[in-house]
N, C-alpha and C positions, 0 to 999 in steps of 0.2 A: 437943865433941871436945877432949881434952887437947892442950896445945901440942906434946908429944912425938909425938903421933899425927898432928898436922897438919904437921909439919916437911917431910915429903916432898911433901905436897900443895901447901904454900906454895912449895917449890922448883920443882915442876912448873909451877905457875901463873905463877911469876915468869919462867921460861924462855919460856912461851907468850906472856905479855904482852910480853916483850922482842922475841920473834920477830914479833909482830903490829904492832910499830912500825917494823920495818926497811923503809926505802924500797926501791924497785926499783933496787938497785945493780948493780954489774958481775956479781957472782955470781948474783943472782936473774935478771938478763938471760940469763946463760949457761944457767941451768936452763930458762928459757922457750924459748930457741932449741933446746936439746938435746931437750926433750920435743916441741917443734914438729917437729924433724927426724924423730923417731920417727914422728910422725903423718904427715908427708909420705910417708915410705917405705911405711908400712902402708896408708895411704889410696890411694897409687898402686897398690898391689897389689890392693886392693878394687875401685877404679875401672877397672882395666885390663880388666875383663870387658866393659865397654861396647864398646870397639873390637874386642875378640875376638869378641863376638857379631855385630857388624856384618860382620866378615870371614867368619865361619863360616856365616852365614845363607845365603849363596849357594854357598860352597865345599862345604858338607856338605848343602845343600838341606834345611835344617831347617824343621820345622813350628812353629807357634806354641807348642805344648806342649813341644817340644824346647828352644826358646829359654827358656821359663819355667823348665824344669828347670835349665839351665845358669846362668841368671841368679840363681836363688834358692838354689842348692846351697851356695855360699860363706856366704851369710847364715844359712842353717840351721846350719852349723857354728859360726858366731859365736854364735848364740842358745844352742846347747848348751854351747859352751866357756865362755861368760860365767859360768854358774852356779857350777861348782866353782872357777873362777879367782877369783871374788869372795870366796868364803869363805877360800880359801888366802891371798889377799892380806891379809885381815883378821887371820888367825891368824899368818902368818909374815912378812908385809911385802910392800910394793908392788914393790920393785926386782927380786927374783928371779923373780916371776911375769911381769913385763914382759920380761925377757931370755929366759925359756923360751918365751914366746909368739912372740917375734921369730924364734927359731931354728926353731920348728915350721912357721910359715906360710911362711918363706923356702924351706925345703927342699921342701915339698910344692907350692909354686908352680912351682919348677924342674921337679919330676917331672911336673906336669900338662902341660908342654909336649910330652911324649912320648905323649900320649893318641892313640888311634887311632879313637875314636868319642865321641859326646857323653855316653854313660854313664860312660866312664872319666874324661872331663874333669870331669863333675859330681861324681864320687866324690872326685877329688883336690882339687877346689875346696872340697868339704865338709871334708876333713881340714885343709886350709890355714885354713879358717874357724875351726876349733877353736883354732888358735894365735892368730888375729886376735882372737878373743873374749877372750883373756887379756890383750891389749895395749890395745885401743882406749880403754876408760874410764880407764886408770891415769893418763895425764897430767892429766885433769881432777881426779882425786882428789889427786894430788901438788901441783898448783898451788893447790888449795883449802887444802892443809895447810902449804904453804910461804909463801905470799904474804900480805903485809899485808892485813888485812880490808877496808881502804878501797880496795884496788886489785885485789882478786881478779878482778872482772869484766873489767877492762882487761887483766890478764895472760892470762886464758883467751882473750879475744878476739884478742889479738896472736898467741898460740900457735896458736889455731884458724885464723887467717888463713893460716898455713903449711899447714894441713891442706887448705884450699881450693886452694892452689897445686898440690897433688899431683893433684887432679882435672883441673886445666887441663893439667898436664904429660902425663897419660896420653892425653888426646885429641890433644895436639900431637905426642907421640911416635908415637901411632897413625897420624896423618897422614903423618909422616916414614917410618914403616915401610911404610905402604901404597904410598908412592912407590918405595921401594928394594927391596922383596922381592916375590916371587911370592905370590899369595893363600894358598896352602897352607903357606907358610913364615912369612908375616907374623905370624900369630897366635901361632906358637911363639916367635918372637923377642920379642914383647911379654911373654910369660910368663917367659922367661929374664931379661929386664930386671926384671920384677917380683920376682925372687928376690934382688935386690941388697941389701935391708935387712939381711941377715945380716952384711954388712961393717961395720955400725955397732955390733955387739955389744961389741967391746972398748972402744969409747968410752963406751958406756952403763955398762959394768962399772966403769970407772975414774973417771968424772966425775960420775955421778949418785949423790947420797947417798940413804940411806933416809929415809922420811918422819919428821920429828922427833916427830910425835905417835904414830906407831907405836913408835918407839924408847922413848918415855916409858912406853908401856903395857907394854913388855918390860923395864922397869927399867934402861934404858941412858941415864940422865940425864947421865952423864959425856960421852957422845958428843954429845948435844944441846947441853950447855953449851959445849963446844969449838966447835961449829958456830955457835951464836948469837954467841959472843964474836968469832969471826972476821968475821961479818957486821957486827957493831957496829963493830969496828975499821975495817973497810973503809968504813963510812958515817960514821965520826967520831962515834959515839955512845958515851956512858959505859956501863959495865957496871953498870946500876942493879939491884942485888940486892934492893931493897925494892919494886920495881914490881910491882903486881898489878892485875888487872881484877876488881873485886869480884863482878860477876855471873858471870864465868867461874869464879872461885874457889868461889862457892856451888854451881855445877854440879858441880865436882870433889868437893866435900865431900859433896854429897847422893848422888852416885853411887859413892862410894868403896866398894870391895869387892863391888860388884854385878857379876854375870856376865851378859853380853849374849849372847843366843842368837838363832839364825836365826828361831825361832818368834815372837820379839818383833815381827817385821815384820807379824804377823797380829793384833797387839794395839794398843790405844790408846796413843799417838797415831800410831804409825808406819803403821798400815794406811791411815788417811785421808791421811797425807802421801804415802804411796806412790801412792795413787790420783790425787791431785792432780798430783804431779810427773811420774808416768809419762804421764798424759794430756797434760800440757804438752809433753813430749818427743815424743810420738807425732804431734803436730800438724805440725812440720816434717818428720818422717820420712815421713809419708804422701805428701808431694810429692817429697821428696828422692830416694827410691829410684826413682821413676818417671823423673825427669829425669836421674838419674845412670846408671841401667842402660839405659834406652831413649831417652835424649835424642837421640843421633845418629840412631837409627832413626826416631824421630818427625819430626825435622827433614828426614831423607831422604824420608819419606813426604809431607811438606809441599812437596817440590819441590827440595830441595837435593841436589847430588851427594854421593856418599859422603865424598869428601875435604872438600868444603865443610861438610858436616854436622859433621865432626870439628872443623874450624877454628872454626865458629860456636859449637859447644859450649864450646870452650876460651875463646873471648872472653867468653861469658856467665859462665863460672866465675870469670873475673878480677873480675867485678862482685861475686861472693860473697866473694872475698878482701878487697876494699875494705870491704864491709859488716861483715865480721868484725872488722876493725880499729876501726870506728866504734862498733859496738854495745856493746863491753865498757864503756867509760866511761859510755855512756848508761845501762846497767844499774846501774852503781855510783851514778850520780847520781839517777836517777828510780825505781830499784827494779827487781828482776828481774821481778816480776809484770806491772807496767805495760809493760815493754819487750817481754816475750814476747807479750802480748795485742796490742800495737800492731803489731809487725812481722809477726805471723802473720795478723792480719786483712787487712793489705795483700796478703800472699801469697795468701790465699784468693781475693780479688777478681781479682788478676792471673792466677791459675791458671785461673779460670773463663773469663776473656777469651782466654787462650792457646788454648783449645780451639776457638775460632771461626775456622776456616781461611778463611772467606769475608770476613773483615775486611780492610781495606786493609793492604798490606804494612807500612806504617809503624806501624800499630796492633798488628800481630802482633809486630813487633820490640820495641815498647815493652812489651807484655805479657810477652814472654820475658825482657826485661831486669829488669822488676820481680819476676817470679817467682823468678829465680835470685838476685837481689840480696837480697830480703827473706827468702826461705826459708833461705838459708845463714846469714843473720843470726839466725835463730831458734835455732841450736844452742848458741852460747856461753852465753847466759843460761839456757836450759832445762836444759842438762847441769850447769852449775854450781849452779843452783837445786836440782836433784835431789841432788847431792852434799852440799848444805848441810842436807838434811833428817834426816840420820842421825848417831849418835855414831861416834867413831873406829872402834870395834870392829865396827860394822855398816855403815860408810860404803861400803866396796867391795862388800859383799854386797848392800846395798840398791841402790846405783847400777848394779851389773852385772845385778841382777834386772830393773831398769827398762830397761836396754839390751836385755836378752834378750826381754822381753815386747814392747817397741815394735818391735824389729827383726824379731821373728817375725811380727807382724801386718802390718808394712809391707814388710819386705825379703824375707819368705818367701811369705806368703799372697798379698799384693797383687802382688808381682813375678811370682809363678808364674801367677796368673790374668789379669794385665793384658793380655798379647797376645791371649788368647782373648776377653776382655771388650771390648777395643778393636775387634776384628773384628766382634763382635755389636752393640755399642752405638754405635760410631763415636766420633770424636775429641771432638766437642762434648759429648755426654752423659758420656763418661768423665771428661773434665776438670772438668765441673760436679760430678760425684760426688766427685772428689778435693778440690775446693774446699769442698764442704759438710763432708766428713770433717775437714779441717784446721780449720774454724771450730768444729765441735761439740766438738773436743778441748780448746778453750780455755775451755769453760764451767766446769769444776771449779776451775781456778786463778783465774778471774775472780771467783768467788763464795766460794771457800774458801781461796785461797792466802794465805800469810803473808809479811810483809816479812823479807828475809834479808840484804840488802846492808848493808855497814858494821857487821856484828855478827860476833863471833868464832864459829867453827864449833862450839866447845864449847856456846855458847848456842843457836845455831840448830838443833843436832842433838840437844839433850837433851829429855827428857820431864819435867824438873824442875817446869815449870809445872803439869803434870798431877798430880805428887806433892803440890804445894802445895795444890791445890784439894781433893785427896782427904784430906789430913791436917789441913787447917785452919791450916797454918802461915802466917805472914806475913813 
């Protein structure tokens, strides 16, 4: 390729290489916290359905199928909302989609508090879910595209720990509301509180920059250069305009002028990568949705009072917050694949033990602690691993498709049928099935997964290796 044709590629790679050497400085910390705050508020809204179901179960005299409909409606909205949101985020940018999603789910969460029956509540939760689907994966994508390649896992883990905080908050606030309001009003108050994320929109609009990698794809290198220079000045680094990563440069050169389409996800190598990464993400989701939506109900069934069940659940979620902080650096050090397999294998064993209500109380407490601790730890590495599988113009589409597929299977199908299956099969058999499903989902990444930690997302997300093998280039 002539030098004059390579000039913009060299410029782009220089900016990416300089971005990938920026340490986690004050600005990067600010982005981690801001995106984590978005997660806190959105996940609070998602998780608030657990205490709402607990209150409505007796207030509205709901059947297991009614509980399943309410519990799964929001996730069905997320599943459907993810697909168009992912494509729009790839075409037009991450930031606008994030803000639009926050506005939609906040408004319809507030509206759902005025529901008069479980059909209305399920419908409004579905609409709110459409907005949540546009929001949830975006922080993973942006952190993968902002943060130094050596610290991506740690950054996602730290931000995701704030996500876990929200699930603890909704059960704690649920316990507070349970004490202060009549049952018919308590669930409405919870939903009104769940609409609070709309207050953060101005901060996101003003403080969150667009992904540098998206800006480069849109030809806005000037904005990226100013952003990178500001980060370098803050970290005391020179503006090294000659710095390049040769592997990343080769990727940019090999893919110059290529148009990436959604159908590429059905072709080599992205079809196999999708299968591997989606299966890895499904493993923690299988357990997560059951313990998040029905955790208080299950603990109540095992003998805890309603208020105690909410408090116990909050305490268990705190363990998940701690595990999220710890798992990020582990994934960066030992690799995403080994970390996912390790933490989810322990989760599967603990989940199977949790279903044995006849065990001594101390054993059940230990099983619950291990289940919450390690299952929550499965999300940062598996979601980041999924984002690392695709090129920039397919990253949101691929990641949101993965979120859609895994959430549909676990958060819609499993959540809908879980109360009925629990009634038929009993606690022991049902939790054994969950454990087996979580373990089976690890098989693809164990045997087919590739290393991604410590490598630029240009390199992990490209198909250049396939092009090389097909063309005979060296």
